[in-house]
N, C-alpha and C positions, 0 to 999 in steps of 0.2 A: 481445565474442566471442559465439559462439552455443553455450552451452546457451541462453546468451545470446549467442548467435551467437558465443559461447564462454564464457559465464558470467563475462565480465569486467564488473565492476560499473560502471555508468555514472558519469560525472563531472558536475561542474557544467556541462559543455558540453551535456549532455542537457537540463538545466534551461534553459539559455540558448537552445536551439534550438526550444523549444516555442512561444514567442510572439515576435513581432517586437520589436525594440528601441524602436520608436515608441510602444509601450504604456508610458507612464510612470506612476508612482504619483503620486497627488494626494490631498490631504486631503479627506475627505468633509465634507459640509455639516453644520451644526448651529448651535444658538444658545448663546452663552456664558451666557445667563441661566439655563439649566436644567442646567448641568454639575455633576456630582458625582464626586468622586475615588474610584476603586477600587470595592470590593464594596458600598459604601453605595448604589450606583446600581442594584443588581439583587438580587433574591431568587432563590436557586437551590434547587430541590427535586427529588425523585425518587430512586429507589434506585440504588445502585452496580450497574453491569451493564446499565443502560439509558440512553438519551439523557436528559440533564438537562432539566428544565423551567425556563425563564428568565422571570422577571417583572420587566421593566424599569420603573424609577421615574424615570429621568432619563438624559441623555447621560452616558456614563462617560468620565472622563479617567484616564490612567495614564502613568507614566514608568518608573522602575526597578521590577523585578519585586517584587510583594508576594504572598505565598502564605498560604493558609489551609487547614487540614485540615478538610474538611466531614464526612467519615466516616472513622474509624480502623478499618482492617481487622483481622481476627483471624488473618491468615496469618503466615508467617514474616517476620522482620525482614530488610530488605535489607542486603546487605554491599557494600562498594566492589568494583567489578568485576563484580557480578551483571548479567546481561542480562535485562531485564524487558520484557514486552509490555504496551503501554499503549493503552487506548482513550481517545479524546479528542474533545471538541467545542470548536470555535473560534467565537466570536461577536464582532462588532464593536460597540464601545460607542457609536459615532456613529450607525450605521444600525440597530442592534439586530438585524441580520441574522445568522443562523447561516451562516458561510462554509464550514465543513467539519464533518462529523460522521462519525466512523469507525464508528458503529453503523449507518449507512445501508447498504443492500444493495450499493451501488456503491462503497463506501469500505473502506479497509484500516486496521487498527491499525498501530502503529509499534513499533520496538524502541529501547530506551534502555539504554546501558551506564552503570551508576551510577558517578558520580565521574569520568566521562570526557567531554571535549568532543566534541560531535557534529558531524561534517562532513556536510552534506546531499548526498544522491545522487539523491533523488526529490522530488517535490512534497510528499509526506507528511513526508519528513525535514525539508524546509525549514520547513514549518509548525510542526513539533514543536520547533524551536529556541526557541519562545516559552516552553516549560515544561521542556525536557529537563534543564536544570541544576537544576531544583527537585525532581527525583526524587532523593532523598538516602538514604544509608545510615541505617538505623534506622527508616525508614518501613516499614509492613507491607503485605504483599500483601492486596488487598481494600480498600485505602484509596482515597478520592476526595479530590482536592485541587483548589482553585481558585487560579488565578494571574492576576493583572492585570499588564499590561505595555504600555508604549507600542510601537507598531509600529516606530518608529525605533530603539528599544533592542533589540527582539526580532530584527529583520532588518537592523540597521544596516550590517553588513558586506556585505550583498548588494543594498542599494538602488541602488547605482551600476551594477549589472550587469543583464543582460537578465532575470535571475530576477525583477527587480522587475515585469516584465510579468505573471508568473504571479500575483503578489499583486494587481495591478491588475485582472486578469480575475476575481478573487474579490471585487472591490469593497472591497479593503483599502487605505486611504489611508496616506500616510507620516507622518501626525501623529495617527493614531487610537489610542484606548485599546482594547486587546484583552483579551478574557476567554477563558481556557482552563479547561475543566473536564476533569480527567484522572483516569482510573481505572487503578490498578495491577492489571492482570488476573492477573499471575503471572510467575514466572521463565520465560523463553522456553524452550520445549522440548516434547517430545511429551506428550500427555495421553491416557491410555487403558490398555488391558490389554496386557501384554507377551506376545510370541509367540516361539517358538524360531527361531533362525536356521537356514536350510537348509544342506546340505552344500557347496554351491558358494560360499557367502559367505565373504569374507575377514573377519578379526577387526577390530573397531573398537577402536582404541587411544584411550583418553580421557586428557585432561589437565584437572584441576580439574572433573571431571564432565561435560565436553563432548567430542565427537569431535575428535581431533587428527590422526589418520592412519589408514591401513588397513594391516594386516599380512597379506600374501599367502602367508606361509611354509607354511601348512597348507591353502591353497585349491587346488583343481584348476585346470587351464588353462581359459580362457574357452570356453564352449560354442558360441559363435557365434550365440546366440539372445538375445533380450531376456529377462532374468530379473528378477523383482521379488519381493523378500522384505519382508513387513510385519513389522517388529520390534516396533512398538507400534501397535495398532489404535486410532485416534482415536475420539472420541465425538461429533464435530461433524458437520455436514452434508457430503454427498459433493461433491467437486469436479466441476463440470460443464465441458464443452467451451466454451472461449472465456472462462472466468473468469480473473481475475488473482489469483495466490496470493502470500502473504507467506511466505517460506521461509528457514530456515537450511540450509546445505548444505556439503558437502565433496566434492571430486572428485579422483580419483587413478587412475593407470593401473598395471597389473601391472608390477612391476619399478621403479616410481617410488619413490624414497626418501622423497619428501615429496609432499603434495597439490599439484596444479597450481593449485588455487584453493580457498579456504575463506572462508565468512563467519563461521564460529564463532570464528575467531581474533580478530576485532575487534568481534564482537557486532552487526554490521550485517546487516539483513535484505535479502533479494532479492525484488523485486517482478517477477513474470514472468507473461505470458499463456500458458496451456497449452491446447493443442487449438484447432482452428479455423483459419481463414485468417489470423488476426492473431497466431498463436502466435509468441512471442519466444524460444523454446527449441528445442533439437534434437528431432527426432521421438521419440527414446527417452524423453525427459522427458514429453512429452504422452501417449504411449501408456501410460506407467507410472503417471502421477499422476491422470489423469482417472478418476473413479469411486471414488477413495479418500477416506475421511472426514478432515476437518480434525482436527488433533491427532495424526495418524499420523507415525511415523518409518519410512522405508523405505530399503532398500538396493537399488540398481539396477545391473544389468550391461547395458551398452548396446553392441551390436555395431557395427562401423564403419559399416554401411549405415544405421543409425539415429542415428549420431553425426556425425563429420566426414568419413567415407569415406576416400578416398585423398588428402585434403588435410591436410598437417601444420599444426599450430597453434603456431607458434613452436618453441622448443627443447624445450618441456615435453611436447608431444603429437605424436609422430611420425605419419606417414600410416598409415592402417589400424589405428589403436589401438582397443582395447576400453576403454570408459570405465566406471568404477565411481563411484557417487555415494551418499552418505548424505544424505537429505533429510528435514527436519522440516517438515511442512505446518502453519503456524501460524495462517493466516487465509485467507479467500477472498472475493472481491468480484465481483459481477456487472458485465458491461460497461455503460458508459453507454448509455442508449437513444439510438438514432440518430434524427435529426430526420425527420419525415415529408417525403417528396419533394413539392416544389411541383407543383400540378396544371398540366398542359400548357395553355398559352393556346390558346383556340379562335379561329381567324381570324374576324374580324367580316365579315359579309356587307355589301358596299356597299349603300347605300340604293337605288341604281338597280336592283339585282338582287333586292331584298327582295320576298318574296311579299306581294301586297296583303292587308292584313288579318291578317298573320301575328301581330301583337302584340295583336290585338283579342281580347276575351273571346269564347269560343264562345257561340252562341245556345242557348237552352234546348233546342231540338229538333235541334241539330247532332249528327251521328253521330260517335262516338269510335272507330269501328273503322278499322283500317288496311287 
């Protein structure tokens, strides 16, 4: 749907439509003579919070997941059910290529709900299957772990689907040993200074510390204008037009007993392009979120003209509804650079029409004036 063309989270159908089925996974090349199992094949260095440095010693093989804590954080210990934001790097043990790095400007981190099986909705979700179940209760915020696992084990349930094409496009084979280096950045949520809610804002009702619904009993009627209240002002970089954000959100209409959609409920993040011609959200989201810093929590009132207008969205959102959203901006990524356009071919001049001496070097006394 459309916040997401109505904030309905994409399914594996999204993954399956990104690349044609003809792109099949194949094992990458390598020599059996220099194979080493697991972390003995690589040295990992660098501080938590930055892309790791990988020093490969040999081709790495892996099968079932093996995990090592490289750095133990000094933050809070995780509990089952906590939703944490994880930065991660994925490298292929055969090619020694870094296939994905969430620290890159064009990549996003991911959310993991501790102790819960993750169902992928995006490419980032799909890749994080390799380590998500290794983020466990008792580990501490600020920790860095390394996970080695065979690609067939990590993605086995999806290798028969068209999602395999996404992995093939990243040069990941179906018999490769994979290395994940994952940093537990923190419990997912806003990070910054709290600010008072304005008078138009409904009350956020929380459950276990996260937004669960909105209470409109003391809120005035909608103003008919776009209203944006920053409840927590983040400390990260400002979101710019055309970026993709990672967000947690809740949407509800006045009079609605329950939210019509929420990602807080299951701990799954929303990846959405805000602003620009490629925006994947309603105009109200783009107008409200562009320019706000990462780490912010905002409450948005979106009038119908910046939402769904006079078109109903199922039974939950009647025509001409004002939409209210709570949004946590957790991360932002730049768009992938677009390839340079190929230069237009210049028609060749037939030899019969060529100017005599056109390809000759000019004589020393030839005039260069036109």
